[in-house]
C-alpha positions as CSV (number, residue, x, y, z in Angstrom):
1,X,107.8,74.4,5.8
2,X,110.2,72.0,4.7
3,X,109.4,69.7,1.5
4,X,110.9,66.2,2.4
5,X,111.6,64.7,-1.3
6,X,112.7,61.3,-2.3
7,X,114.2,59.4,-5.4
8,X,111.9,58.0,-8.1
9,X,113.1,55.0,-10.4
10,X,114.0,57.2,-12.8
11,X,116.3,59.3,-11.0
12,X,114.0,62.6,-10.5
13,X,113.1,63.5,-7.5
14,X,109.0,64.6,-6.2
15,X,108.2,66.1,-2.8
16,X,107.0,63.3,-0.6
17,X,103.6,63.1,0.7
18,X,102.3,62.7,3.7
19,X,101.3,59.1,3.6
20,X,104.9,58.3,2.5
21,X,106.4,59.8,5.5
22,X,104.3,57.8,7.5
23,X,105.2,54.7,5.8
24,X,108.5,55.2,5.9
25,X,108.4,56.4,9.6
26,X,106.0,53.2,10.4
27,X,107.8,50.5,8.3
28,X,110.6,49.3,10.7
29,X,108.5,49.9,13.9
30,X,105.3,48.0,12.8
31,X,108.2,45.2,11.7
32,X,109.6,45.3,15.1
33,X,105.6,44.3,16.7
34,X,105.3,42.2,14.2
35,X,108.6,39.8,15.1
36,X,108.0,40.1,19.0
37,X,104.1,39.0,17.5
38,X,105.8,36.3,15.8
39,X,107.3,35.0,19.4
40,X,104.3,35.2,21.6
41,X,101.9,33.9,18.5
42,X,104.3,31.0,18.7
43,X,104.2,30.5,22.4
44,X,99.9,30.7,22.2
45,X,100.2,27.8,19.7
46,X,102.9,25.7,20.4
47,X,103.2,26.2,24.5
48,X,99.2,26.4,25.2
49,X,99.7,28.6,28.4
50,X,97.0,27.9,31.0
51,X,95.9,29.9,33.8
52,X,97.7,33.2,34.4
53,X,100.3,33.0,31.6
54,X,97.4,32.5,29.1
55,X,96.2,35.9,30.1
56,X,99.1,37.4,30.0
57,X,100.0,36.1,26.5
58,X,96.9,37.1,25.3
59,X,96.7,40.6,26.5
60,X,100.2,40.9,24.9
61,X,99.3,40.0,21.6
62,X,95.7,42.7,21.7
63,X,98.5,45.3,23.1
64,X,100.6,44.4,19.8
65,X,97.6,44.0,17.9
66,X,96.7,47.8,18.2
67,X,100.0,49.7,16.4
68,X,98.5,48.0,13.1
69,X,94.7,49.3,13.9
70,X,96.7,52.5,14.4
71,X,98.4,52.1,10.9
72,X,95.7,51.3,9.0
73,X,93.7,54.1,10.0
74,X,96.1,56.5,9.7
75,X,97.0,55.5,6.3
76,X,93.8,55.5,5.4
77,X,93.1,59.0,6.6
78,X,96.3,60.8,4.8
79,X,95.6,59.2,1.5
80,X,95.0,61.7,-1.0
81,X,92.5,59.1,-2.9
82,X,90.9,58.2,0.3
83,X,88.4,55.3,-1.9
84,X,91.2,54.2,-4.2
85,X,93.4,53.5,-1.1
86,X,90.6,51.5,0.1
87,X,89.6,49.5,-2.9
88,X,93.8,48.9,-3.2
89,X,94.2,47.5,0.5
90,X,91.4,45.6,1.2
91,X,93.6,42.9,2.6
92,X,94.6,45.1,5.0
93,X,91.2,45.6,6.1
94,X,90.4,42.2,6.4
95,X,93.7,41.9,8.5
96,X,93.0,44.8,10.5
97,X,89.0,43.6,11.0
98,X,89.3,39.9,11.7
99,X,91.7,39.2,14.8
100,X,92.0,35.2,13.2
101,X,93.8,36.9,10.3
102,X,96.5,38.1,13.4
103,X,99.1,36.0,12.2
104,X,98.8,38.0,8.8
105,X,100.4,40.5,10.8
106,X,104.0,38.3,10.4
107,X,103.8,39.7,6.8
108,X,105.5,42.8,8.2
109,X,108.3,41.4,8.9
110,X,109.0,41.4,5.1
111,X,110.3,44.9,5.8
112,X,113.6,43.0,6.8
113,X,113.6,41.9,3.1
114,X,115.7,45.3,2.7
115,X,118.0,44.9,5.0
116,X,119.1,41.9,4.2
117,X,119.4,42.7,0.7
118,X,121.8,45.6,1.3
119,X,123.9,43.3,3.8
120,X,124.1,40.6,0.8
121,X,125.1,43.6,-1.8
122,X,123.9,44.6,-4.9
123,X,124.4,40.8,-6.7
124,X,121.0,39.8,-8.0
125,X,121.8,36.3,-6.9
126,X,122.4,37.4,-3.2
127,X,119.1,39.4,-3.5
128,X,116.9,36.8,-4.8
129,X,118.4,33.9,-3.0
130,X,117.3,36.6,0.7
131,X,114.6,37.1,-0.5
132,X,113.3,33.8,-1.4
133,X,114.6,32.1,1.7
134,X,113.2,34.8,3.9
135,X,110.2,35.1,2.0
136,X,109.3,31.2,2.1
137,X,110.2,30.8,5.3
138,X,107.9,33.5,6.7
139,X,104.9,32.0,5.1
140,X,105.2,28.6,5.9
141,X,105.7,29.0,10.0
142,X,103.5,31.6,9.9
143,X,100.7,29.6,7.8
144,X,101.6,26.4,10.0
145,X,100.9,27.9,13.5
146,X,97.6,29.6,12.2
147,X,96.1,26.6,10.4
148,X,97.5,24.4,13.5
149,X,95.4,27.1,16.0
150,X,92.2,26.6,14.2
151,X,92.3,23.1,13.0
152,X,93.5,21.1,16.3
153,X,90.3,22.0,18.4
154,X,88.3,21.0,14.9
155,X,86.4,17.7,15.3
156,X,87.5,15.3,11.9
157,X,90.7,17.5,11.1
158,X,93.8,15.8,10.6
159,X,96.1,18.6,10.9
160,X,96.8,18.1,14.5
161,X,100.3,18.9,15.1
162,X,102.8,21.5,14.4
163,X,105.1,18.9,12.1
164,X,101.5,18.3,9.9
165,X,101.3,22.2,9.8
166,X,104.5,21.9,8.0
167,X,104.8,19.3,6.2
168,X,101.2,21.0,4.7
169,X,102.2,24.3,4.2
170,X,105.3,23.1,2.2
171,X,103.4,21.0,-0.1
172,X,100.4,23.7,-0.2
173,X,102.9,26.8,-1.1
174,X,104.8,24.7,-3.5
175,X,101.8,23.7,-5.1
176,X,102.4,20.1,-4.9
177,X,98.9,19.3,-2.8
178,X,99.3,15.6,-1.8
179,X,96.1,15.5,-0.2
180,X,97.5,13.3,2.7
181,X,96.6,16.6,4.7
182,X,94.2,19.0,4.5
183,X,92.5,21.5,6.2
184,X,88.4,20.8,7.5
185,X,87.3,24.1,8.9
186,X,86.5,27.1,6.8
187,X,89.3,29.2,8.6
188,X,91.6,26.5,7.7
189,X,90.8,27.0,4.4
190,X,90.6,30.4,4.1
191,X,94.3,29.8,6.1
192,X,95.1,27.7,3.2
193,X,93.9,30.5,0.1
194,X,95.8,33.1,1.4
195,X,98.7,30.5,1.8
196,X,98.1,30.1,-2.2
197,X,98.1,33.5,-3.1
198,X,100.9,34.3,-1.3
199,X,103.3,31.5,-2.7
200,X,101.8,32.8,-5.8
201,X,103.1,36.1,-5.3
202,X,106.5,35.1,-4.3
203,X,106.8,33.4,-7.7
204,X,105.6,36.2,-9.6
205,X,108.2,38.6,-7.7
206,X,111.0,36.8,-7.8
207,X,110.5,36.2,-11.9
208,X,110.1,39.9,-12.3
209,X,113.4,40.7,-10.7
210,X,115.4,38.6,-12.4
211,X,113.8,39.7,-15.8
212,X,114.2,43.3,-14.6
213,X,117.9,42.5,-13.6
214,X,118.2,40.7,-17.0
215,X,116.5,44.4,-19.1
216,X,119.2,46.6,-16.6
217,X,121.9,44.2,-17.8
218,X,121.2,43.5,-21.7
219,X,120.6,48.1,-21.7
220,X,124.1,48.6,-19.8
221,X,125.7,46.3,-21.9
222,X,123.9,48.2,-25.2
223,X,125.3,51.6,-23.6
224,X,128.8,50.4,-22.9
225,X,129.2,49.5,-26.6
226,X,127.6,52.5,-27.8
227,X,129.8,54.6,-26.1
228,X,132.6,52.7,-26.9
229,X,131.2,53.3,-30.6
230,X,131.1,57.0,-30.3
231,X,134.4,56.9,-28.6
232,X,136.1,54.8,-31.4
233,X,134.7,57.3,-34.2
234,X,135.9,60.4,-32.1
235,X,138.9,58.6,-32.0
236,X,139.0,58.1,-35.7
237,X,137.6,61.5,-36.6
238,X,140.5,63.3,-34.7
239,X,142.9,61.0,-36.4
240,X,141.4,61.5,-40.1
241,X,141.8,65.2,-39.4
242,X,145.2,65.5,-38.2
243,X,146.1,63.5,-41.4
244,X,144.4,66.1,-43.0
245,X,146.3,69.1,-41.2
246,X,149.6,67.5,-41.9
247,X,148.9,67.0,-45.6
248,X,147.7,71.0,-46.1
249,X,150.7,71.7,-43.8
250,X,153.4,69.4,-46.4
251,X,151.3,70.9,-49.6
252,X,151.8,74.1,-48.5
253,X,155.3,73.8,-48.1
254,X,156.0,72.4,-52.1
255,X,154.1,75.3,-53.1
256,X,156.2,77.6,-51.2
C-alpha cells in the first residue's frame, strides 16, 4: 500500500489522509463545475430563457449541482471525526440542502486563486491584489445574480435590474449600506447576510496574510543578522587564533 505524504507548514511531512486526497483530487473538477455553473446561472437570471431553452438550462444546472452533493457526502464519509467535521461545515450542508443557495457553489472558483498566486509569483503585493480582486468580483457578481433572482418577482422590491443588484452588492460588501436599495424578501436578506460575512472574512484573510508576511520578513531579517553576527564572531576567533599562533612562534624563536 502506497502512503502519500504532504508537507506541513513547518516543513515536516505527514501521511495524507483519505479526506485530504479526495479534496486535492476534487478541488479543480469542482472549480470547473462552478465556472460552468456561473455561466449557466448568469444565462438563467439575465437572459431569462423561456420554453425549451429554459428547461435545458435548468436541467444542466441540476446536473452541475449533483457533483457538489457527491463531494459533500464523500467528505463527510471520509472524515475521521464525522461529527466534528459536520459541525465545522454547516455552511456546506446549507448549500447542498437548499437549492436556493446554488449561487454559493460559485465560491468553489476561489480554488483558482492559487493558480493566480503562482502566476504572479511570490510577491506579497501580487498575491494580495490577485486574491482581493478575484474574491471581490466573484462575491459581488454571485450575490448580484442571487439577489436579483429572488427580488425581481417580489412585490414591493426595489432591486429590479442587474445594475441595481450590482450597486447594492458593492454597497453591502464594503459595509457602506446607503439604504437606497435593499432586499425585501427573506431569501434576499439571507443572501445579504452571507455577502456581509463573506466581505468581512475576505478582509480578515487579507489582513492575516499581510501580518503573516510582515512576521516572516522580520524573522528572516533577524535570522540573517544573527547568521552575519555568528560569521563575524567566527572570523574574529580565527584571526585571534592566528595571531596567537604567530606570537607563540615568535616567542619560541627568541627563546631558541
